[in-house]
C-alpha positions as CSV (number, residue, x, y, z in Angstrom):
1,M,41.2,-55.6,48.4
2,A,44.0,-54.7,50.8
3,A,45.7,-52.7,48.1
4,F,42.4,-51.0,47.0
5,V,41.6,-49.9,50.6
6,A,45.2,-48.7,51.3
7,I,45.2,-46.6,48.1
8,L,41.8,-45.2,48.9
9,I,42.8,-44.1,52.4
10,C,46.0,-42.5,51.2
11,S,44.2,-40.6,48.5
12,N,41.7,-39.2,51.0
13,L,44.2,-38.5,53.8
14,I,47.2,-37.3,51.9
15,G,46.2,-35.7,48.6
16,A,42.6,-34.7,48.5
17,A,42.7,-31.1,49.5
18,K,46.1,-29.9,48.1
19,Q,46.3,-27.9,44.9
20,A,49.6,-28.7,43.1
21,Q,51.3,-27.4,40.0
22,F,54.4,-28.6,38.1
23,F,54.2,-25.9,35.4
24,E,51.9,-23.0,34.4
25,L,50.1,-23.2,31.1
26,H,46.9,-21.3,30.4
27,I,44.2,-22.1,27.9
28,G,41.9,-19.2,28.3
29,S,41.2,-19.1,32.0
30,W,42.1,-22.8,32.5
31,N,45.6,-23.4,34.1
32,V,46.4,-26.8,32.6
33,G,49.3,-27.3,35.0
34,M,47.2,-27.1,38.2
35,F,45.9,-30.3,39.6
36,G,44.8,-32.0,42.9
37,A,47.7,-34.0,44.5
38,G,45.5,-37.1,45.0
39,I,45.9,-37.7,41.2
40,L,49.2,-39.3,42.0
41,F,47.7,-42.5,43.4
42,F,43.9,-42.3,43.4
43,P,43.5,-43.6,39.8
44,L,45.2,-46.8,40.9
45,S,42.0,-47.7,42.8
46,Y,40.1,-47.6,39.5
47,V,42.7,-49.8,37.9
48,L,42.3,-52.3,40.7
49,G,38.5,-51.9,40.5
50,D,38.7,-52.8,36.8
51,V,40.9,-55.9,37.6
52,L,38.4,-57.0,40.3
53,T,35.4,-56.6,38.0
54,E,37.0,-58.3,35.0
55,V,38.2,-61.3,36.9
56,Y,35.7,-61.8,39.7
57,G,32.6,-59.9,38.5
58,Y,30.5,-57.0,39.6
59,A,29.3,-58.5,42.8
60,R,32.7,-59.1,44.3
61,A,33.9,-55.7,43.1
62,R,30.9,-54.1,44.8
63,R,31.8,-55.9,48.0
64,V,35.3,-54.4,47.8
65,V,33.9,-51.0,47.2
66,W,31.8,-51.3,50.4
67,A,34.9,-52.4,52.3
68,G,36.7,-49.2,51.0
69,F,33.6,-47.2,52.0
70,A,33.8,-48.6,55.6
71,A,37.5,-48.0,55.8
72,V,37.3,-44.4,54.8
73,L,34.6,-43.8,57.4
74,F,36.7,-45.4,60.0
75,M,39.7,-43.4,59.0
76,A,37.7,-40.1,59.2
77,F,36.3,-41.0,62.6
78,M,39.7,-41.9,64.1
79,A,41.2,-38.7,62.6
80,W,38.5,-36.7,64.4
81,V,39.1,-38.6,67.7
82,V,42.9,-38.1,67.6
83,V,42.6,-34.4,66.7
84,A,40.0,-33.9,69.5
85,I,42.2,-35.6,72.2
86,P,43.7,-32.8,74.4
87,P,47.4,-32.4,73.7
88,A,49.9,-33.0,76.5
89,P,51.3,-29.8,78.2
90,G,54.3,-28.4,76.4
91,W,53.5,-30.2,73.1
92,G,53.4,-27.6,70.4
93,G,52.2,-29.6,67.4
94,Q,48.5,-29.4,67.9
95,E,47.9,-26.7,65.3
96,A,49.9,-28.4,62.6
97,Y,48.2,-31.7,63.5
98,E,44.8,-30.2,63.1
99,M,45.8,-28.6,59.8
100,V,46.9,-32.0,58.4
101,F,44.5,-34.4,59.9
102,G,41.5,-32.2,60.8
103,L,39.3,-33.5,58.1
104,T,36.2,-31.4,57.6
105,P,32.9,-33.3,57.5
106,R,32.2,-31.7,54.1
107,I,35.3,-33.2,52.5
108,V,34.7,-36.6,54.1
109,F,31.1,-36.6,52.9
110,A,32.1,-35.5,49.4
111,S,34.8,-38.1,49.3
112,I,32.9,-41.1,50.3
113,L,29.8,-40.2,48.2
114,A,32.0,-39.5,45.1
115,F,34.0,-42.7,45.7
116,W,30.9,-44.9,46.2
117,A,29.1,-43.5,43.1
118,G,32.2,-43.4,40.9
119,E,33.5,-46.9,41.7
120,L,30.2,-48.6,41.4
121,S,29.5,-46.8,38.1
122,N,33.0,-47.9,36.9
123,A,32.3,-51.6,37.9
124,F,28.8,-51.5,36.3
125,V,30.0,-50.2,32.9
126,M,33.0,-52.6,33.0
127,A,30.7,-55.6,33.7
128,R,28.1,-54.7,31.1
129,M,30.7,-54.0,28.4
130,K,32.3,-57.4,29.1
131,V,29.1,-59.2,28.5
132,A,28.2,-57.1,25.4
133,S,31.7,-57.7,23.8
134,G,31.9,-61.3,24.7
135,G,35.0,-60.7,26.8
136,K,36.9,-59.1,23.9
137,H,38.8,-55.8,23.8
138,L,39.7,-55.4,27.4
139,W,41.3,-52.0,26.8
140,Q,37.9,-50.6,25.6
141,R,36.3,-51.7,28.9
142,T,39.0,-50.4,31.2
143,I,39.1,-47.0,29.5
144,G,35.4,-46.7,28.8
145,S,34.5,-47.6,32.4
146,T,37.0,-45.1,33.7
147,V,35.6,-42.3,31.5
148,V,32.2,-42.9,33.2
149,G,33.4,-43.7,36.7
150,Q,35.9,-40.9,37.0
151,G,33.4,-38.5,35.5
152,V,30.8,-39.3,38.1
153,D,33.5,-39.1,40.9
154,S,34.8,-35.7,39.7
155,L,31.4,-34.1,39.2
156,I,30.4,-35.0,42.7
157,F,33.6,-34.6,44.7
158,Y,35.1,-31.2,43.8
159,P,31.9,-29.1,43.8
160,V,30.6,-30.8,47.0
161,A,33.9,-30.6,48.8
162,F,35.3,-27.2,47.8
163,L,32.8,-25.0,46.1
164,G,32.4,-21.8,48.1
165,T,35.2,-22.6,50.6
166,A,38.2,-20.3,51.3
167,G,41.1,-20.9,48.9
168,W,38.9,-22.5,46.4
169,P,37.3,-20.0,44.0
170,V,35.0,-21.3,41.4
171,A,37.7,-21.1,38.7
172,S,40.0,-23.2,40.8
173,V,37.3,-25.8,41.5
174,V,36.5,-26.1,37.8
175,T,40.1,-26.1,36.7
176,V,41.2,-28.8,39.1
177,M,38.1,-30.9,38.4
178,I,38.6,-30.9,34.7
179,T,42.4,-31.3,34.8
180,N,42.2,-34.2,37.3
181,Y,39.5,-35.9,35.3
182,V,41.6,-35.8,32.1
183,L,44.7,-37.0,34.0
184,K,42.9,-39.8,35.6
185,V,41.6,-41.1,32.3
186,L,45.1,-40.8,30.8
187,W,46.5,-42.7,33.8
188,E,44.1,-45.5,33.0
189,A,45.2,-45.5,29.4
190,V,48.9,-45.5,30.3
191,L,48.4,-48.4,32.8
192,T,46.5,-50.5,30.3
193,P,49.4,-52.9,29.7
194,V,49.8,-53.4,33.4
195,T,46.1,-54.2,33.7
196,Y,46.3,-56.7,30.9
197,R,49.2,-58.6,32.7
198,V,47.5,-58.6,36.1
199,V,44.2,-59.7,34.7
200,A,45.8,-62.6,32.8
201,M,47.9,-63.6,35.8
202,L,44.8,-63.7,38.1
203,K,42.6,-65.5,35.6
204,K,45.2,-68.2,35.2
205,A,46.0,-68.5,39.0
206,E,42.4,-68.4,40.1
207,G,40.8,-70.3,37.2
208,V,37.9,-67.9,37.1
209,D,36.6,-65.5,34.5
210,V,33.2,-64.2,35.6
211,Y,30.5,-62.8,33.2
212,D,27.7,-60.9,34.8
213,T,24.9,-62.3,32.8
214,D,22.5,-62.9,35.7
215,T,23.9,-60.4,38.2
216,A,21.6,-58.1,40.3
217,F,23.3,-54.8,39.8
218,T,21.9,-53.1,42.9
219,P,24.6,-51.0,44.6
220,F,23.0,-51.6,48.0
221,S,24.3,-55.1,48.7
222,I,27.6,-56.7,49.9
223,R,26.8,-60.2,48.7
224,S,29.4,-61.6,46.4
């Protein structure tokens, strides 16, 4: 949970709003090389979400998602407080500080809404697929749940956060949304061997392997 929350805060504070590009390659009007910088670490939260759901079940994964939700709200509030505090006379860093940490309410709202919906969708699909498959074919569950969860996340976050804002024309929003979605799913596929090792280690160490056969899948609960 600590790792999950730390990655979530970093992805929202460091990489959410930056458009990055390692190379330029166009497919029609789509610049394949352009992506959002948060892609570097945000998908790791989905890997951890998969591990939590696979080992401990949907209810505990849901509790961790709510912990992340609260942490992002606290981070956004404290960023607002610190930016709003009057700077000391002679200190010239206020403008840069506001540029970096002055999170707009729109981005914060889009981020927490997309995260909440995406992570819970990911956990739900993961849990249901585990029961349906009898616990077999973990790779299908991790990738399949990410396809759904990251899809929900991307479809909410980018339009809500950036559509119609300066520096983000419609083409850029669509490009970054599609590129990031594809890269996130690929990240999950690449990290599948790591997921297997962590899941096996935790199941052995904890002596648990939860199947959500009687779980109440309401997202509005923190009970584990």
